[in-house]
C-alpha positions in Angstrom: 96.4 124.1 112.4 97.1 125.6 109.0 95.3 123.6 106.4 97.5 122.5 103.4 95.7 121.7 100.1 98.5 119.2 99.3 98.1 117.1 102.6 96.2 114.1 102.4 95.3 113.8 105.9 94.2 117.5 106.1 91.8 116.8 103.2 90.7 113.7 104.9 89.8 115.6 107.8 87.8 118.1 105.9 85.8 115.4 104.2 85.0 113.8 107.6 83.2 116.9 108.4 80.9 116.6 105.4 77.8 114.4 106.3 77.7 113.0 102.7 81.3 112.5 101.8 82.3 110.7 105.1 80.3 107.7 103.8 83.0 107.2 101.0 86.2 107.5 103.2 88.3 104.5 104.2 89.4 104.8 107.9 92.7 106.9 108.0 95.0 108.0 110.7 98.4 109.5 111.0 101.0 106.9 111.4 102.1 106.6 115.1 102.8 103.4 117.0 99.5 103.5 118.9 97.5 104.0 115.4 99.4 101.3 113.6 98.5 98.9 116.4 94.9 100.0 116.3 94.7 99.6 112.6 96.4 96.1 112.8 93.9 94.9 115.4 91.0 96.0 113.1 92.3 94.9 109.6 94.8 92.3 108.5 95.6 94.5 105.5 96.2 98.2 105.3 98.0 101.0 103.3 100.8 103.4 104.2 101.1 106.8 102.4 103.1 109.9 102.6 100.6 112.6 103.8 102.1 114.8 101.1 103.2 113.2 97.8 102.1 112.2 94.3 102.4 109.8 91.5 102.0 106.9 93.9 105.5 107.5 95.4 105.9 105.9 98.9 102.7 103.7 98.9 103.2 100.6 100.8 100.6 97.8 101.2 101.0 95.8 104.4 99.5 92.4 104.9 99.7 90.4 108.3 100.6 86.9 107.0 101.2 85.3 110.4 101.8 86.2 114.1 103.8 89.3 113.7 104.8 88.5 110.4 104.1 91.0 107.7 104.4 91.1 103.9 104.9 94.6 102.4 104.0 95.3 98.8 106.1 98.3 97.4 105.3 99.1 93.8 106.1 95.6 92.1 108.4 94.4 94.9 107.8 92.4 98.2 109.5 92.7 101.5 109.0 90.5 104.6 109.2 91.9 108.2 108.9 90.1 111.4 108.0 91.8 114.6 105.5 94.6 115.1 108.1 97.0 116.4 110.3 96.2 113.4 107.5 97.0 111.0 106.8 100.3 112.9 110.6 101.2 112.7 110.8 100.5 109.0 107.7 102.4 108.1 108.6 105.5 110.0 112.1 105.2 108.3 110.3 105.7 105.0 109.2 109.2 106.0 111.1 112.0 104.4 111.6 115.8 104.8 109.4 115.7 107.9 106.3 114.6 106.0 104.4 112.2 108.2 102.7 109.1 106.8 99.2 108.0 107.2 97.9 104.5 107.8 94.7 103.8 105.9 92.3 100.7 105.7 93.0 98.7 102.5 90.4 98.8 99.9 90.3 95.7 97.8 89.6 97.4 94.4 87.6 96.1 91.6 89.8 94.5 88.9 90.0 94.6 85.1 91.6 91.5 83.7 92.8 90.6 87.3 94.4 94.0 87.5 93.4 96.8 90.2 91.6 99.7 88.7 90.4 103.1 89.9 89.1 106.2 88.3 90.3 109.8 87.6 87.8 112.6 87.4 88.7 116.1 86.6 86.3 118.7 88.0 86.7 122.5 87.1 85.2 125.6 88.3 83.5 128.1 86.2 82.1 131.4 87.5 79.3 130.0 89.3 79.7 126.1 89.5 81.8 123.0 89.3 81.6 120.9 86.2 83.1 117.4 85.5 85.2 118.1 82.3 86.9 114.7 81.9 87.1 111.2 83.3 89.1 107.9 82.7 90.0 104.6 84.3 93.4 103.6 85.3 94.4 99.8 85.3 97.4 98.9 87.1 100.3 97.4 85.3 100.6 93.7 85.9 102.4 93.0 89.1 102.1 96.5 90.5 100.5 97.8 93.7 99.4 101.2 92.3 97.4 102.4 89.4 99.5 105.5 88.6 100.0 106.4 84.9 103.7 106.9 85.7 104.0 103.2 86.6 102.7 101.9 83.4 99.0 101.7 84.1 96.6 101.4 81.1 94.1 104.1 80.3 90.5 103.1 79.5 87.1 105.1 79.3 85.3 104.8 82.5 82.4 103.0 80.8 84.5 100.4 78.9 86.3 99.7 82.2 83.2 99.3 84.5 81.5 97.1 81.9 84.4 94.7 82.1 85.1 94.7 85.8 84.5 91.9 88.4 82.0 94.3 90.3 79.0 92.3 91.4 75.5 93.3 90.2 76.7 96.2 88.4 74.2 99.0 87.6 76.2 101.1 85.3 73.9 104.1 85.0 73.4 104.4 88.7 77.1 104.0 89.4 78.1 106.5 86.9 75.6 109.0 88.4 77.0 108.5 91.9 80.5 108.9 90.8 79.7 112.3 89.5 77.7 113.3 92.4 80.6 112.3 94.6 83.4 114.1 92.7 81.1 117.3 92.4 80.6 117.0 96.3 84.3 116.8 96.7 85.0 120.0 94.8 82.2 121.9 96.4 83.4 120.9 99.9 87.0 121.8 99.2 85.9 125.2 97.6 84.8 126.3 101.1 88.6 126.0 102.2 90.5 126.7 98.9 88.3 129.1 97.1 91.1 130.1 94.7 91.6 126.5 93.3 89.7 126.0 89.9 90.6 122.5 89.2 90.6 119.2 91.2 91.6 115.8 90.2 89.6 113.3 92.1 90.9 109.7 92.2 88.0 107.3 93.1 88.1 103.6 94.0 85.3 101.0 93.7 85.4 97.7 95.3 83.9 94.5 94.1 80.5 95.2 95.9 80.3 98.4 93.9 81.1 100.7 96.9 82.8 103.9 96.1 85.9 105.1 98.0 87.5 108.4 97.9 91.2 108.0 97.5 92.7 111.5 96.7 91.7 115.0 95.5 94.7 116.8 93.8 94.9 120.6 93.0 97.3 120.0 90.3 96.2 116.9 88.4 98.2 115.3 85.7 96.1 115.2 82.5 98.2 113.5 80.0 96.4 110.3 80.4 93.6 111.8 78.3 96.1 111.7 75.3 96.4 108.0 75.4 93.3 107.1 73.5 91.3 109.0 70.9 88.0 108.7 72.7 89.5 110.8 75.5 91.2 113.6 73.6 88.1 115.8 73.3 87.9 115.8 77.2 91.7 116.9 77.2 90.6 119.8 75.0 87.9 120.8 77.1 90.0 120.7 80.3 92.6 122.9 78.6 90.0 125.3 77.4 88.5 125.7 80.9 92.1 126.3 82.3 92.3 129.1 79.9 88.9 130.6 80.4 88.6 130.3 84.0 92.0 131.0 85.4 93.0 130.6 89.0 92.6 133.7 91.2 95.7 134.8 92.9 
């Protein structure tokens, strides 16, 4: 199988081979009838995503609310489906251009003012090492299922966001250190497979118990969120400086 750097499932398989990173991965499978049933039997709530895609498009959160009764949260809309076979038919019908979906354990993300929150870390390659050059928190727009900036999420510094979340027994310094270790480990792991890539955008979730979860790693990350608040603009300048200085090898 040819590994595609844009394929979420391919990168999940890469991370699963890493003895450190596998501890931060939600259970993930390709969407088949058997895998969907398996995930339903384990969890009453799970997520469907296109294996290739960006900007939060195509993400569906599925909750089992009764016997073969399902509530689907799509962006800011709710759809109800009755019957396991009808659910599978609907989900497979959302696949486009031969891009298979994945089914993933739902992570109850920590919240900021009752809205889901996750974190974007930018990691860039110098001639010798990976460096975290920027980071911010994304707070979902009220009523939305995703935290993507394109759907109206709010941008905060990581520190401000963490200090005001509902995470239990928060040890800020320890969590910040682990976040940096995880993101650098992601980049080092992917470097083995994609040595020409000089930048990764790592999206990281944290649940209310303070557990860290890898959501995604993108080789063409959006950085305009860094222009939203003054405190992040120096990071934007650093990112752009690294892009110029350490250009991708062709």
